[in-house]
PyMOL Python script that loads the backbone (N, CA, C, O; Angstrom):
from pymol import cmd

cmd.read_pdbstr("""\
ATOM      1  N   MET A   1     157.758 130.829  64.514  1.00  0.00           N
ATOM      2  CA  MET A   1     158.593 129.660  64.598  1.00  0.00           C
ATOM      3  C   MET A   1     157.823 128.588  65.363  1.00  0.00           C
ATOM      4  O   MET A   1     157.237 128.855  66.413  1.00  0.00           O
ATOM      5  N   GLY A   2     157.835 127.352  64.811  1.00  0.00           N
ATOM      6  CA  GLY A   2     157.178 126.241  65.467  1.00  0.00           C
ATOM      7  C   GLY A   2     157.993 125.735  66.631  1.00  0.00           C
ATOM      8  O   GLY A   2     159.181 126.032  66.757  1.00  0.00           O
ATOM      9  N   THR A   3     157.343 124.971  67.476  1.00  0.00           N
ATOM     10  CA  THR A   3     158.048 124.404  68.623  1.00  0.00           C
ATOM     11  C   THR A   3     157.823 122.905  68.653  1.00  0.00           C
ATOM     12  O   THR A   3     156.927 122.381  67.992  1.00  0.00           O
ATOM     13  N   ALA A   4     158.647 122.228  69.428  1.00  0.00           N
ATOM     14  CA  ALA A   4     158.516 120.797  69.619  1.00  0.00           C
ATOM     15  C   ALA A   4     158.745 120.478  71.089  1.00  0.00           C
ATOM     16  O   ALA A   4     159.510 121.154  71.777  1.00  0.00           O
ATOM     17  N   THR A   5     158.078 119.451  71.548  1.00  0.00           N
ATOM     18  CA  THR A   5     158.285 118.994  72.910  1.00  0.00           C
ATOM     19  C   THR A   5     159.371 117.940  72.884  1.00  0.00           C
ATOM     20  O   THR A   5     159.328 117.010  72.079  1.00  0.00           O
ATOM     21  N   VAL A   6     160.344 118.087  73.768  1.00  0.00           N
ATOM     22  CA  VAL A   6     161.455 117.149  73.833  1.00  0.00           C
ATOM     23  C   VAL A   6     161.487 116.544  75.229  1.00  0.00           C
ATOM     24  O   VAL A   6     161.451 117.261  76.230  1.00  0.00           O
ATOM     25  N   ARG A   7     161.553 115.231  75.285  1.00  0.00           N
ATOM     26  CA  ARG A   7     161.646 114.558  76.589  1.00  0.00           C
ATOM     27  C   ARG A   7     163.119 114.451  76.962  1.00  0.00           C
ATOM     28  O   ARG A   7     163.933 113.910  76.214  1.00  0.00           O
ATOM     29  N   ILE A   8     163.434 114.976  78.128  1.00  0.00           N
ATOM     30  CA  ILE A   8     164.801 114.945  78.638  1.00  0.00           C
ATOM     31  C   ILE A   8     164.762 114.212  79.978  1.00  0.00           C
ATOM     32  O   ILE A   8     163.919 114.509  80.825  1.00  0.00           O
ATOM     33  N   PRO A   9     165.668 113.257  80.172  1.00  0.00           N
ATOM     34  CA  PRO A   9     165.693 112.570  81.476  1.00  0.00           C
ATOM     35  C   PRO A   9     165.788 113.588  82.616  1.00  0.00           C
ATOM     36  O   PRO A   9     166.473 114.605  82.505  1.00  0.00           O
ATOM     37  N   GLU A  10     165.104 113.299  83.684  1.00  0.00           N
ATOM     38  CA  GLU A  10     164.969 114.233  84.802  1.00  0.00           C
ATOM     39  C   GLU A  10     166.315 114.750  85.308  1.00  0.00           C
ATOM     40  O   GLU A  10     166.468 115.950  85.538  1.00  0.00           O
ATOM     41  N   GLU A  11     167.296 113.853  85.485  1.00  0.00           N
ATOM     42  CA  GLU A  11     168.582 114.302  86.043  1.00  0.00           C
ATOM     43  C   GLU A  11     169.288 115.258  85.081  1.00  0.00           C
ATOM     44  O   GLU A  11     169.926 116.215  85.520  1.00  0.00           O
ATOM     45  N   LYS A  12     169.181 115.009  83.778  1.00  0.00           N
ATOM     46  CA  LYS A  12     169.809 115.917  82.807  1.00  0.00           C
ATOM     47  C   LYS A  12     169.059 117.244  82.747  1.00  0.00           C
ATOM     48  O   LYS A  12     169.664 118.307  82.606  1.00  0.00           O
ATOM     49  N   ARG A  13     167.746 117.169  82.856  1.00  0.00           N
ATOM     50  CA  ARG A  13     166.939 118.388  82.863  1.00  0.00           C
ATOM     51  C   ARG A  13     167.307 119.268  84.045  1.00  0.00           C
ATOM     52  O   ARG A  13     167.435 120.484  83.907  1.00  0.00           O
ATOM     53  N   ASP A  14     167.479 118.648  85.212  1.00  0.00           N
ATOM     54  CA  ASP A  14     167.815 119.422  86.407  1.00  0.00           C
ATOM     55  C   ASP A  14     169.174 120.104  86.262  1.00  0.00           C
ATOM     56  O   ASP A  14     169.332 121.268  86.629  1.00  0.00           O
ATOM     57  N   ILE A  15     170.152 119.376  85.727  1.00  0.00           N
ATOM     58  CA  ILE A  15     171.480 119.964  85.509  1.00  0.00           C
ATOM     59  C   ILE A  15     171.387 121.103  84.500  1.00  0.00           C
ATOM     60  O   ILE A  15     172.005 122.153  84.677  1.00  0.00           O
ATOM     61  N   LEU A  16     170.608 120.887  83.441  1.00  0.00           N
ATOM     62  CA  LEU A  16     170.436 121.930  82.426  1.00  0.00           C
ATOM     63  C   LEU A  16     169.798 123.179  83.039  1.00  0.00           C
ATOM     64  O   LEU A  16     170.184 124.299  82.703  1.00  0.00           O
ATOM     65  N   ARG A  17     168.834 122.994  83.927  1.00  0.00           N
ATOM     66  CA  ARG A  17     168.207 124.137  84.604  1.00  0.00           C
ATOM     67  C   ARG A  17     169.235 124.910  85.436  1.00  0.00           C
ATOM     68  O   ARG A  17     169.242 126.141  85.441  1.00  0.00           O
ATOM     69  N   ILE A  18     170.089 124.183  86.128  1.00  0.00           N
ATOM     70  CA  ILE A  18     171.123 124.834  86.950  1.00  0.00           C
ATOM     71  C   ILE A  18     172.053 125.648  86.059  1.00  0.00           C
ATOM     72  O   ILE A  18     172.358 126.803  86.360  1.00  0.00           O
ATOM     73  N   ILE A  19     172.506 125.037  84.951  1.00  0.00           N
ATOM     74  CA  ILE A  19     173.403 125.740  84.029  1.00  0.00           C
ATOM     75  C   ILE A  19     172.717 126.970  83.451  1.00  0.00           C
ATOM     76  O   ILE A  19     173.316 128.043  83.368  1.00  0.00           O
ATOM     77  N   ALA A  20     171.459 126.811  83.052  1.00  0.00           N
ATOM     78  CA  ALA A  20     170.718 127.947  82.491  1.00  0.00           C
ATOM     79  C   ALA A  20     170.602 129.063  83.524  1.00  0.00           C
ATOM     80  O   ALA A  20     170.715 130.241  83.182  1.00  0.00           O
ATOM     81  N   GLY A  21     170.378 128.703  84.772  1.00  0.00           N
ATOM     82  CA  GLY A  21     170.276 129.711  85.828  1.00  0.00           C
ATOM     83  C   GLY A  21     171.590 130.439  86.037  1.00  0.00           C
ATOM     84  O   GLY A  21     171.615 131.661  86.184  1.00  0.00           O
ATOM     85  N   ILE A  22     172.691 129.683  86.049  1.00  0.00           N
ATOM     86  CA  ILE A  22     174.009 130.291  86.243  1.00  0.00           C
ATOM     87  C   ILE A  22     174.340 131.228  85.083  1.00  0.00           C
ATOM     88  O   ILE A  22     174.877 132.318  85.281  1.00  0.00           O
ATOM     89  N   GLU A  23     174.005 130.779  83.859  1.00  0.00           N
ATOM     90  CA  GLU A  23     174.302 131.583  82.670  1.00  0.00           C
ATOM     91  C   GLU A  23     173.252 132.661  82.400  1.00  0.00           C
ATOM     92  O   GLU A  23     173.390 133.455  81.468  1.00  0.00           O
ATOM     93  N   ARG A  24     172.205 132.682  83.220  1.00  0.00           N
ATOM     94  CA  ARG A  24     171.101 133.631  83.055  1.00  0.00           C
ATOM     95  C   ARG A  24     170.536 133.582  81.634  1.00  0.00           C
ATOM     96  O   ARG A  24     170.386 134.597  80.954  1.00  0.00           O
ATOM     97  N   THR A  25     170.234 132.362  81.228  1.00  0.00           N
ATOM     98  CA  THR A  25     169.651 132.138  79.911  1.00  0.00           C
ATOM     99  C   THR A  25     168.523 131.122  80.072  1.00  0.00           C
ATOM    100  O   THR A  25     168.306 130.590  81.160  1.00  0.00           O
ATOM    101  N   GLU A  26     167.820 130.861  78.993  1.00  0.00           N
ATOM    102  CA  GLU A  26     166.736 129.888  79.045  1.00  0.00           C
ATOM    103  C   GLU A  26     167.215 128.547  78.515  1.00  0.00           C
ATOM    104  O   GLU A  26     168.119 128.479  77.682  1.00  0.00           O
ATOM    105  N   MET A  27     166.600 127.486  79.007  1.00  0.00           N
ATOM    106  CA  MET A  27     166.982 126.156  78.543  1.00  0.00           C
ATOM    107  C   MET A  27     166.789 126.025  77.039  1.00  0.00           C
ATOM    108  O   MET A  27     167.587 125.367  76.371  1.00  0.00           O
ATOM    109  N   LYS A  28     165.740 126.641  76.495  1.00  0.00           N
ATOM    110  CA  LYS A  28     165.497 126.512  75.055  1.00  0.00           C
ATOM    111  C   LYS A  28     166.621 127.158  74.245  1.00  0.00           C
ATOM    112  O   LYS A  28     166.917 126.705  73.139  1.00  0.00           O
ATOM    113  N   GLU A  29     167.252 128.207  74.778  1.00  0.00           N
ATOM    114  CA  GLU A  29     168.378 128.824  74.080  1.00  0.00           C
ATOM    115  C   GLU A  29     169.593 127.897  74.076  1.00  0.00           C
ATOM    116  O   GLU A  29     170.302 127.797  73.074  1.00  0.00           O
ATOM    117  N   ILE A  30     169.828 127.223  75.197  1.00  0.00           N
ATOM    118  CA  ILE A  30     170.938 126.267  75.282  1.00  0.00           C
ATOM    119  C   ILE A  30     170.692 125.122  74.308  1.00  0.00           C
ATOM    120  O   ILE A  30     171.590 124.740  73.558  1.00  0.00           O
ATOM    121  N   LEU A  31     169.483 124.574  74.316  1.00  0.00           N
ATOM    122  CA  LEU A  31     169.159 123.461  73.420  1.00  0.00           C
ATOM    123  C   LEU A  31     169.261 123.879  71.960  1.00  0.00           C
ATOM    124  O   LEU A  31     169.743 123.110  71.128  1.00  0.00           O
ATOM    125  N   SER A  32     168.818 125.070  71.644  1.00  0.00           N
ATOM    126  CA  SER A  32     168.899 125.560  70.269  1.00  0.00           C
ATOM    127  C   SER A  32     170.351 125.660  69.816  1.00  0.00           C
ATOM    128  O   SER A  32     170.677 125.290  68.688  1.00  0.00           O
ATOM    129  N   ALA A  33     171.221 126.158  70.688  1.00  0.00           N
ATOM    130  CA  ALA A  33     172.643 126.264  70.350  1.00  0.00           C
ATOM    131  C   ALA A  33     173.253 124.882  70.152  1.00  0.00           C
ATOM    132  O   ALA A  33     174.052 124.680  69.237  1.00  0.00           O
ATOM    133  N   LEU A  34     172.883 123.938  71.000  1.00  0.00           N
ATOM    134  CA  LEU A  34     173.397 122.572  70.870  1.00  0.00           C
ATOM    135  C   LEU A  34     172.928 121.924  69.572  1.00  0.00           C
ATOM    136  O   LEU A  34     173.690 121.210  68.920  1.00  0.00           O
ATOM    137  N   ILE A  35     171.684 122.170  69.201  1.00  0.00           N
ATOM    138  CA  ILE A  35     171.154 121.634  67.943  1.00  0.00           C
ATOM    139  C   ILE A  35     171.892 122.236  66.757  1.00  0.00           C
ATOM    140  O   ILE A  35     172.230 121.527  65.809  1.00  0.00           O
ATOM    141  N   ASP A  36     172.144 123.541  66.805  1.00  0.00           N
ATOM    142  CA  ASP A  36     172.895 124.196  65.728  1.00  0.00           C
ATOM    143  C   ASP A  36     174.287 123.582  65.574  1.00  0.00           C
ATOM    144  O   ASP A  36     174.735 123.332  64.455  1.00  0.00           O
ATOM    145  N   GLU A  37     174.972 123.338  66.699  1.00  0.00           N
ATOM    146  CA  GLU A  37     176.305 122.719  66.663  1.00  0.00           C
ATOM    147  C   GLU A  37     176.228 121.315  66.069  1.00  0.00           C
ATOM    148  O   GLU A  37     177.085 120.930  65.273  1.00  0.00           O
ATOM    149  N   TYR A  38     175.212 120.555  66.451  1.00  0.00           N
ATOM    150  CA  TYR A  38     175.048 119.186  65.960  1.00  0.00           C
ATOM    151  C   TYR A  38     174.823 119.182  64.451  1.00  0.00           C
ATOM    152  O   TYR A  38     175.426 118.387  63.729  1.00  0.00           O
ATOM    153  N   ILE A  39     173.964 120.062  63.985  1.00  0.00           N
ATOM    154  CA  ILE A  39     173.684 120.160  62.550  1.00  0.00           C
ATOM    155  C   ILE A  39     174.950 120.532  61.790  1.00  0.00           C
ATOM    156  O   ILE A  39     175.236 119.950  60.744  1.00  0.00           O
ATOM    157  N   GLU A  40     175.699 121.481  62.296  1.00  0.00           N
ATOM    158  CA  GLU A  40     176.927 121.917  61.627  1.00  0.00           C
ATOM    159  C   GLU A  40     177.925 120.763  61.517  1.00  0.00           C
ATOM    160  O   GLU A  40     178.571 120.601  60.482  1.00  0.00           O
ATOM    161  N   ARG A  41     178.057 119.960  62.578  1.00  0.00           N
ATOM    162  CA  ARG A  41     178.990 118.832  62.558  1.00  0.00           C
ATOM    163  C   ARG A  41     178.576 117.767  61.553  1.00  0.00           C
ATOM    164  O   ARG A  41     179.423 117.011  61.076  1.00  0.00           O
ATOM    165  N   HIS A  42     177.288 117.694  61.221  1.00  0.00           N
ATOM    166  CA  HIS A  42     176.802 116.631  60.346  1.00  0.00           C
ATOM    167  C   HIS A  42     176.478 117.094  58.927  1.00  0.00           C
ATOM    168  O   HIS A  42     175.983 116.300  58.127  1.00  0.00           O
ATOM    169  N   LYS A  43     176.742 118.351  58.598  1.00  0.00           N
ATOM    170  CA  LYS A  43     176.439 118.853  57.258  1.00  0.00           C
ATOM    171  C   LYS A  43     177.185 118.088  56.170  1.00  0.00           C
ATOM    172  O   LYS A  43     176.625 117.796  55.114  1.00  0.00           O
ATOM    173  N   GLU A  44     178.456 117.764  56.432  1.00  0.00           N
ATOM    174  CA  GLU A  44     179.244 117.049  55.424  1.00  0.00           C
ATOM    175  C   GLU A  44     178.646 115.667  55.158  1.00  0.00           C
ATOM    176  O   GLU A  44     178.578 115.224  54.012  1.00  0.00           O
ATOM    177  N   THR A  45     178.218 114.997  56.214  1.00  0.00           N
ATOM    178  CA  THR A  45     177.590 113.686  56.056  1.00  0.00           C
ATOM    179  C   THR A  45     176.314 113.811  55.246  1.00  0.00           C
ATOM    180  O   THR A  45     176.072 113.014  54.340  1.00  0.00           O
ATOM    181  N   LEU A  46     175.496 114.803  55.563  1.00  0.00           N
ATOM    182  CA  LEU A  46     174.255 115.007  54.812  1.00  0.00           C
ATOM    183  C   LEU A  46     174.542 115.304  53.349  1.00  0.00           C
ATOM    184  O   LEU A  46     173.830 114.831  52.462  1.00  0.00           O
ATOM    185  N   ASP A  47     175.582 116.085  53.097  1.00  0.00           N
ATOM    186  CA  ASP A  47     175.954 116.416  51.730  1.00  0.00           C
ATOM    187  C   ASP A  47     176.350 115.155  50.966  1.00  0.00           C
ATOM    188  O   ASP A  47     175.915 114.955  49.832  1.00  0.00           O
ATOM    189  N   LEU A  48     177.168 114.309  51.576  1.00  0.00           N
ATOM    190  CA  LEU A  48     177.588 113.067  50.918  1.00  0.00           C
ATOM    191  C   LEU A  48     176.406 112.131  50.669  1.00  0.00           C
ATOM    192  O   LEU A  48     176.291 111.540  49.595  1.00  0.00           O
ATOM    193  N   LEU A  49     175.540 112.002  51.653  1.00  0.00           N
ATOM    194  CA  LEU A  49     174.411 111.090  51.517  1.00  0.00           C
ATOM    195  C   LEU A  49     173.356 111.593  50.539  1.00  0.00           C
ATOM    196  O   LEU A  49     172.493 110.826  50.110  1.00  0.00           O
ATOM    197  N   SER A  50     173.417 112.871  50.183  1.00  0.00           N
ATOM    198  CA  SER A  50     172.456 113.406  49.216  1.00  0.00           C
ATOM    199  C   SER A  50     172.908 113.157  47.777  1.00  0.00           C
ATOM    200  O   SER A  50     172.197 113.502  46.833  1.00  0.00           O
ATOM    201  N   LYS A  51     174.090 112.558  47.610  1.00  0.00           N
ATOM    202  CA  LYS A  51     174.621 112.261  46.277  1.00  0.00           C
ATOM    203  C   LYS A  51     174.621 110.751  46.073  1.00  0.00           C
ATOM    204  O   LYS A  51     175.473 110.055  46.626  1.00  0.00           O
ATOM    205  N   PRO A  52     173.676 110.235  45.286  1.00  0.00           N
ATOM    206  CA  PRO A  52     173.565 108.787  45.102  1.00  0.00           C
ATOM    207  C   PRO A  52     174.868 108.126  44.651  1.00  0.00           C
ATOM    208  O   PRO A  52     175.158 107.000  45.055  1.00  0.00           O
ATOM    209  N   GLU A  53     175.657 108.810  43.819  1.00  0.00           N
ATOM    210  CA  GLU A  53     176.899 108.213  43.347  1.00  0.00           C
ATOM    211  C   GLU A  53     177.883 107.985  44.502  1.00  0.00           C
ATOM    212  O   GLU A  53     178.642 107.016  44.488  1.00  0.00           O
ATOM    213  N   TRP A  54     177.869 108.872  45.496  1.00  0.00           N
ATOM    214  CA  TRP A  54     178.745 108.704  46.653  1.00  0.00           C
ATOM    215  C   TRP A  54     178.293 107.536  47.521  1.00  0.00           C
ATOM    216  O   TRP A  54     179.116 106.806  48.074  1.00  0.00           O
ATOM    217  N   ILE A  55     176.981 107.366  47.635  1.00  0.00           N
ATOM    218  CA  ILE A  55     176.460 106.249  48.417  1.00  0.00           C
ATOM    219  C   ILE A  55     176.931 104.936  47.802  1.00  0.00           C
ATOM    220  O   ILE A  55     177.319 104.015  48.522  1.00  0.00           O
ATOM    221  N   ASP A  56     176.899 104.846  46.459  1.00  0.00           N
ATOM    222  CA  ASP A  56     177.382 103.639  45.779  1.00  0.00           C
ATOM    223  C   ASP A  56     178.879 103.430  46.016  1.00  0.00           C
ATOM    224  O   ASP A  56     179.315 102.309  46.279  1.00  0.00           O
ATOM    225  N   ILE A  57     179.657 104.496  45.923  1.00  0.00           N
ATOM    226  CA  ILE A  57     181.107 104.408  46.126  1.00  0.00           C
ATOM    227  C   ILE A  57     181.417 103.948  47.553  1.00  0.00           C
ATOM    228  O   ILE A  57     182.276 103.092  47.762  1.00  0.00           O
ATOM    229  N   ILE A  58     180.722 104.514  48.515  1.00  0.00           N
ATOM    230  CA  ILE A  58     180.932 104.141  49.917  1.00  0.00           C
ATOM    231  C   ILE A  58     180.564 102.676  50.137  1.00  0.00           C
ATOM    232  O   ILE A  58     181.282 101.952  50.826  1.00  0.00           O
ATOM    233  N   ALA A  59     179.440 102.235  49.551  1.00  0.00           N
ATOM    234  CA  ALA A  59     179.006 100.840  49.709  1.00  0.00           C
ATOM    235  C   ALA A  59     180.022  99.885  49.085  1.00  0.00           C
ATOM    236  O   ALA A  59     180.332  98.844  49.666  1.00  0.00           O
ATOM    237  N   ARG A  60     180.539 100.232  47.908  1.00  0.00           N
ATOM    238  CA  ARG A  60     181.552  99.380  47.269  1.00  0.00           C
ATOM    239  C   ARG A  60     182.822  99.313  48.122  1.00  0.00           C
ATOM    240  O   ARG A  60     183.402  98.241  48.299  1.00  0.00           O
ATOM    241  N   GLY A  61     183.241 100.445  48.639  1.00  0.00           N
ATOM    242  CA  GLY A  61     184.422 100.472  49.494  1.00  0.00           C
ATOM    243  C   GLY A  61     184.237  99.634  50.745  1.00  0.00           C
ATOM    244  O   GLY A  61     185.144  98.914  51.163  1.00  0.00           O
ATOM    245  N   LYS A  62     183.054  99.732  51.341  1.00  0.00           N
ATOM    246  CA  LYS A  62     182.764  98.943  52.539  1.00  0.00           C
ATOM    247  C   LYS A  62     182.831  97.446  52.217  1.00  0.00           C
ATOM    248  O   LYS A  62     183.389  96.664  52.986  1.00  0.00           O
ATOM    249  N   ASN A  63     182.260  97.059  51.078  1.00  0.00           N
ATOM    250  CA  ASN A  63     182.304  95.650  50.669  1.00  0.00           C
ATOM    251  C   ASN A  63     183.738  95.186  50.443  1.00  0.00           C
ATOM    252  O   ASN A  63     184.100  94.073  50.825  1.00  0.00           O
ATOM    253  N   GLU A  64     184.550  96.031  49.827  1.00  0.00           N
ATOM    254  CA  GLU A  64     185.950  95.676  49.587  1.00  0.00           C
ATOM    255  C   GLU A  64     186.695  95.459  50.900  1.00  0.00           C
ATOM    256  O   GLU A  64     187.480  94.519  51.030  1.00  0.00           O
ATOM    257  N   VAL A  65     186.448  96.321  51.856  1.00  0.00           N
ATOM    258  CA  VAL A  65     187.093  96.174  53.166  1.00  0.00           C
ATOM    259  C   VAL A  65     186.655  94.870  53.820  1.00  0.00           C
ATOM    260  O   VAL A  65     187.483  94.139  54.363  1.00  0.00           O
ATOM    261  N   GLU A  66     185.352  94.574  53.771  1.00  0.00           N
ATOM    262  CA  GLU A  66     184.833  93.342  54.375  1.00  0.00           C
ATOM    263  C   GLU A  66     185.406  92.101  53.699  1.00  0.00           C
ATOM    264  O   GLU A  66     185.594  91.076  54.355  1.00  0.00           O
ATOM    265  N   GLN A  67     185.690  92.178  52.386  1.00  0.00           N
ATOM    266  CA  GLN A  67     186.230  91.039  51.640  1.00  0.00           C
ATOM    267  C   GLN A  67     187.753  90.962  51.730  1.00  0.00           C
ATOM    268  O   GLN A  67     188.359  90.013  51.232  1.00  0.00           O
ATOM    269  N   GLY A  68     188.361  91.942  52.354  1.00  0.00           N
ATOM    270  CA  GLY A  68     189.809  91.931  52.518  1.00  0.00           C
ATOM    271  C   GLY A  68     190.575  92.334  51.272  1.00  0.00           C
ATOM    272  O   GLY A  68     191.745  91.978  51.130  1.00  0.00           O
ATOM    273  N   VAL A  69     189.947  93.064  50.372  1.00  0.00           N
ATOM    274  CA  VAL A  69     190.623  93.535  49.167  1.00  0.00           C
ATOM    275  C   VAL A  69     191.732  94.496  49.578  1.00  0.00           C
ATOM    276  O   VAL A  69     191.523  95.388  50.400  1.00  0.00           O
ATOM    277  N   ALA A  70     192.915  94.303  48.998  1.00  0.00           N
ATOM    278  CA  ALA A  70     194.054  95.173  49.318  1.00  0.00           C
ATOM    279  C   ALA A  70     193.771  96.594  48.852  1.00  0.00           C
ATOM    280  O   ALA A  70     193.201  96.807  47.782  1.00  0.00           O
ATOM    281  N   GLY A  71     194.172  97.551  49.656  1.00  0.00           N
ATOM    282  CA  GLY A  71     193.988  98.953  49.290  1.00  0.00           C
ATOM    283  C   GLY A  71     195.025  99.415  48.282  1.00  0.00           C
ATOM    284  O   GLY A  71     195.886  98.643  47.859  1.00  0.00           O
ATOM    285  N   LYS A  72     194.933 100.673  47.904  1.00  0.00           N
ATOM    286  CA  LYS A  72     195.874 101.265  46.951  1.00  0.00           C
ATOM    287  C   LYS A  72     196.849 102.168  47.687  1.00  0.00           C
ATOM    288  O   LYS A  72     196.536 102.737  48.733  1.00  0.00           O
ATOM    289  N   ARG A  73     198.035 102.284  47.113  1.00  0.00           N
ATOM    290  CA  ARG A  73     199.002 103.245  47.632  1.00  0.00           C
ATOM    291  C   ARG A  73     198.589 104.629  47.136  1.00  0.00           C
ATOM    292  O   ARG A  73     197.842 104.751  46.166  1.00  0.00           O
ATOM    293  N   LEU A  74     199.078 105.662  47.805  1.00  0.00           N
ATOM    294  CA  LEU A  74     198.721 107.031  47.426  1.00  0.00           C
ATOM    295  C   LEU A  74     199.079 107.324  45.960  1.00  0.00           C
ATOM    296  O   LEU A  74     198.331 108.015  45.268  1.00  0.00           O
ATOM    297  N   ASP A  75     200.206 106.807  45.494  1.00  0.00           N
ATOM    298  CA  ASP A  75     200.613 107.099  44.113  1.00  0.00           C
ATOM    299  C   ASP A  75     199.758 106.343  43.093  1.00  0.00           C
ATOM    300  O   ASP A  75     199.872 106.595  41.894  1.00  0.00           O
ATOM    301  N   GLU A  76     198.907 105.425  43.547  1.00  0.00           N
ATOM    302  CA  GLU A  76     198.027 104.692  42.647  1.00  0.00           C
ATOM    303  C   GLU A  76     196.647 105.364  42.521  1.00  0.00           C
ATOM    304  O   GLU A  76     195.859 105.017  41.641  1.00  0.00           O
ATOM    305  N   LEU A  77     196.383 106.283  43.368  1.00  0.00           N
ATOM    306  CA  LEU A  77     195.081 106.960  43.356  1.00  0.00           C
ATOM    307  C   LEU A  77     195.029 108.021  42.264  1.00  0.00           C
ATOM    308  O   LEU A  77     196.032 108.660  41.946  1.00  0.00           O
ATOM    309  N   ALA A  78     193.821 108.196  41.690  1.00  0.00           N
ATOM    310  CA  ALA A  78     193.613 109.226  40.683  1.00  0.00           C
ATOM    311  C   ALA A  78     193.636 110.599  41.362  1.00  0.00           C
ATOM    312  O   ALA A  78     193.213 110.732  42.510  1.00  0.00           O
ATOM    313  N   ASP A  79     194.118 111.592  40.669  1.00  0.00           N
ATOM    314  CA  ASP A  79     194.145 112.956  41.227  1.00  0.00           C
ATOM    315  C   ASP A  79     192.788 113.594  41.180  1.00  0.00           C
ATOM    316  O   ASP A  79     192.628 114.738  41.607  1.00  0.00           O
TER     317      ASP A  79
END
""", "prot")
cmd.dss("prot")
cmd.show_as("cartoon", "prot")
cmd.util.cbc("prot")
cmd.orient("prot")
């Protein structure tokens, strides 16, 4: 497994060291778990952005909102 160097502000690094010591774990294990959680939270976004048709739909919707186009009622939406 490859590694990467990550710059962490000193005060956050010190707190992370304290937590790692209390939990009797390594900082890299804590960071790895946090990265896994972050990736999981963003999988849906990545999935949507990997579909060009969705990007177009989102862009059109954003433009409509900016132009003040009235939205649709729930009964007007396609199933």
